[in-house]
C-alpha positions as CSV (number, residue, x, y, z in Angstrom):
1,M,0.0,0.0,0.0
2,C,1.1,3.5,-0.6
3,S,2.2,5.8,2.1
4,E,-0.5,8.2,3.6
5,K,2.1,11.1,3.9
6,K,0.8,14.1,1.8
7,D,4.1,15.5,1.0
8,K,5.2,12.6,-1.1
9,P,5.0,14.1,-4.8
10,V,3.6,12.3,-7.6
11,T,6.0,12.6,-10.4
12,N,4.4,10.2,-13.1
13,F,1.2,8.6,-14.2
14,D,2.2,5.2,-12.4
15,S,2.6,6.5,-8.8
16,F,0.2,4.9,-6.5
17,V,-2.0,7.1,-4.3
18,S,-4.7,6.7,-1.7
19,P,-7.9,8.8,-1.2
20,K,-6.2,10.7,1.6
21,Q,-3.7,12.0,-0.6
22,C,-6.2,13.6,-2.9
23,A,-8.4,16.7,-2.7
24,I,-11.1,18.2,-4.7
25,L,-11.9,21.9,-4.9
26,F,-15.3,22.8,-6.2
27,G,-15.6,26.2,-8.1
28,I,-19.2,25.9,-8.7
29,P,-21.9,25.9,-6.1
30,T,-22.7,22.8,-4.4
31,D,-25.7,24.2,-2.1
32,M,-28.5,26.6,-2.5
33,K,-26.7,29.2,-0.2
34,Q,-23.7,29.5,-2.6
35,Y,-26.3,29.5,-5.6
36,L,-28.4,32.5,-4.1
37,D,-25.2,34.2,-3.4
38,D,-24.4,34.0,-6.9
39,I,-27.5,35.4,-8.4
40,N,-27.8,37.9,-6.0
41,N,-24.3,39.3,-6.7
42,E,-24.6,42.7,-8.5
43,N,-21.3,41.9,-10.4
44,T,-22.4,39.2,-12.8
45,N,-19.0,39.3,-14.3
46,T,-17.6,37.2,-11.4
47,R,-20.0,34.4,-11.8
48,D,-21.3,32.5,-14.9
49,F,-22.5,29.0,-13.9
50,S,-25.4,30.0,-11.6
51,F,-26.8,32.4,-14.1
52,R,-27.2,29.9,-16.8
53,F,-29.9,28.3,-14.6
54,S,-31.5,31.3,-12.8
55,K,-33.6,32.4,-15.8
56,S,-35.9,29.3,-15.8
57,E,-37.5,27.6,-12.9
58,D,-37.9,24.5,-14.7
59,L,-34.4,24.4,-15.9
60,F,-33.4,24.9,-12.2
61,E,-35.5,22.1,-10.7
62,A,-34.4,19.7,-13.4
63,T,-30.5,20.5,-12.7
64,L,-29.4,22.5,-9.9
65,S,-31.9,21.4,-7.5
66,K,-31.2,17.7,-8.1
67,W,-27.3,18.4,-8.1
68,F,-27.4,20.2,-4.6
69,K,-29.1,17.2,-3.0
70,F,-26.9,14.7,-4.9
71,A,-23.7,16.7,-4.0
72,E,-24.6,16.7,-0.3
73,K,-25.0,13.0,0.0
74,K,-21.7,12.2,-2.2
75,L,-19.7,14.7,-0.8
76,S,-20.3,13.4,2.8
77,F,-19.3,10.0,1.8
78,I,-16.2,11.0,-0.2
79,S,-15.0,13.2,2.6
80,N,-15.9,11.3,5.8
81,T,-15.7,7.8,4.8
82,L,-13.0,7.7,2.0
83,G,-10.9,10.6,3.4
84,V,-10.6,13.0,0.4
85,Q,-10.1,16.5,1.3
86,V,-13.2,18.3,-0.1
87,Q,-13.0,22.0,-0.4
88,K,-16.5,23.8,-1.2
89,N,-16.6,27.5,-2.1
90,G,-13.2,27.0,-3.5
91,T,-11.0,30.1,-4.4
92,L,-8.1,30.3,-6.5
93,D,-5.8,30.9,-3.4
94,E,-7.2,27.6,-1.9
95,L,-6.4,25.8,-5.1
96,K,-2.7,26.8,-4.6
97,K,-2.8,25.5,-1.0
98,L,-4.5,22.3,-1.9
99,A,-1.9,21.7,-5.0
100,N,1.0,22.3,-2.6
101,N,-0.3,19.9,0.1
102,Y,-1.9,17.0,-1.9
103,N,-0.5,14.5,-4.7
104,V,-3.7,14.7,-6.5
105,T,-5.9,18.1,-6.8
106,I,-9.0,17.9,-8.7
107,L,-10.5,21.1,-9.8
108,F,-14.2,20.7,-10.2
109,S,-15.8,23.9,-12.0
110,H,-17.1,25.5,-15.0
111,S,-15.3,27.6,-17.8
112,T,-16.5,30.2,-20.3
113,K,-14.4,30.7,-23.5
114,Q,-11.6,32.4,-21.8
115,R,-11.9,32.0,-18.0
116,I,-12.4,29.3,-15.2
117,E,-15.0,29.8,-12.5
118,F,-13.9,29.9,-8.8
119,R,-16.0,30.9,-5.9
120,N,-14.2,34.5,-5.9
121,G,-14.6,35.0,-9.5
122,L,-13.7,34.2,-13.0
123,F,-10.0,33.9,-14.0
124,T,-8.0,33.6,-17.1
125,A,-5.2,30.9,-17.6
126,D,-2.7,33.6,-17.2
127,Q,-4.0,34.5,-13.6
128,I,-4.3,30.8,-12.6
129,I,-0.7,29.8,-13.8
130,K,0.7,32.2,-11.4
131,H,-0.8,30.3,-8.4
132,I,1.0,27.1,-9.6
133,P,4.7,27.2,-8.4
134,D,7.5,26.8,-10.9
135,G,8.9,23.2,-10.8
136,F,5.4,21.8,-9.6
137,D,5.3,18.2,-10.2
138,R,2.1,16.8,-8.7
139,L,-1.1,16.0,-10.5
140,L,-4.0,18.3,-11.4
141,D,-7.1,17.0,-12.8
142,L,-9.0,19.8,-14.6
143,S,-12.7,18.7,-14.3
144,I,-13.9,21.4,-16.5
145,C,-15.5,21.7,-19.9
146,H,-12.9,23.1,-22.3
147,P,-9.9,23.8,-20.1
148,Y,-7.7,24.0,-23.2
149,L,-6.3,27.3,-22.7
150,L,-5.0,26.5,-19.0
151,V,-3.8,23.1,-20.3
152,N,-1.7,24.6,-22.9
153,R,-0.3,27.0,-20.4
154,L,0.7,24.3,-17.9
155,L,2.0,22.1,-20.6
156,R,4.2,25.0,-21.5
157,D,5.1,26.6,-18.4
158,R,4.6,23.8,-15.7
159,P,5.9,20.7,-17.7
160,A,6.6,18.7,-14.8
161,C,3.0,19.1,-13.7
162,V,0.9,15.9,-14.5
163,T,-2.1,17.4,-16.2
164,I,-5.3,15.4,-16.9
165,H,-8.1,17.1,-18.6
166,H,-11.3,15.7,-20.4
167,P,-12.5,16.5,-24.1
168,W,-16.0,16.0,-23.5
169,E,-18.9,17.9,-21.7
170,I,-20.5,16.0,-18.6
171,S,-23.1,16.6,-16.1
172,P,-21.8,17.4,-12.5
173,M,-23.7,14.5,-11.1
174,L,-22.5,12.0,-13.5
175,W,-18.8,13.2,-13.2
176,L,-19.1,13.2,-9.4
177,S,-20.3,9.7,-9.5
178,I,-17.4,8.7,-11.6
179,L,-15.0,10.3,-9.1
180,E,-16.6,8.7,-6.1
181,I,-15.6,5.1,-8.0
182,V,-12.1,6.3,-8.6
183,F,-11.6,7.1,-4.8
184,I,-13.0,3.8,-3.9
185,R,-10.5,2.1,-6.4
186,L,-7.7,4.0,-4.7
187,Q,-8.9,2.8,-1.4
188,Q,-9.0,-0.9,-2.4
189,G,-5.5,-1.3,-3.7
190,E,-2.2,-0.1,-5.5
191,I,-3.4,1.8,-8.5
192,S,-2.7,5.2,-9.8
193,Y,-5.1,8.0,-10.0
194,P,-5.1,8.1,-13.9
195,N,-5.4,4.3,-14.2
196,A,-8.2,4.3,-11.6
197,L,-9.9,7.1,-13.6
198,K,-9.4,5.3,-17.1
199,E,-10.9,2.2,-15.8
200,T,-13.8,3.9,-14.2
201,I,-14.6,6.0,-17.3
202,T,-14.5,2.7,-19.4
203,E,-17.0,1.1,-17.2
204,F,-19.4,3.9,-17.0
205,R,-19.3,4.0,-20.8
206,K,-20.2,0.6,-21.3
207,K,-23.2,1.0,-19.0
208,L,-24.2,4.2,-20.9
209,Y,-23.8,2.9,-24.5
């Protein structure tokens, strides 16, 4: 089994990790209070995700209302039972702290064409890269739709960083379900995060198609 120490860096795709060496930061709301804070914020340039659902009650009930209930249950299990560090209301500064203290950091958020959403605003790849130290060699999973600008900056300016991104759009509930299984796989045996993720996605695809 792998060490539980958080300061052991992941330097390649084959390094074994446990759930306790993983952190997940949410840049999108995970409960009703965060959502209401968003839509009541006069500065709409700092938010995007919540406003996409605020104009239609039917859309809200079909998506975000279910997401909040789902997230509460799943995140309690992921955090309390599996030992993953869960950061709700995640800010850009908190991403830096997690990335420096955990072998695997997952940014679970939303992006516009140019910017990625955190709870303290929308930030460009140029702004985010400044919060990732030179020589950073741990793993970042960008669980975001269309993160390509940030991916390109990481590959160019932080080449030692193990960067994972996903070329498809997927609902938050389905993706959190996938991550839950990934963390369970990590808890069950010696497997790397990328391999656990690959195996889980393959299984979900078989079920869906």
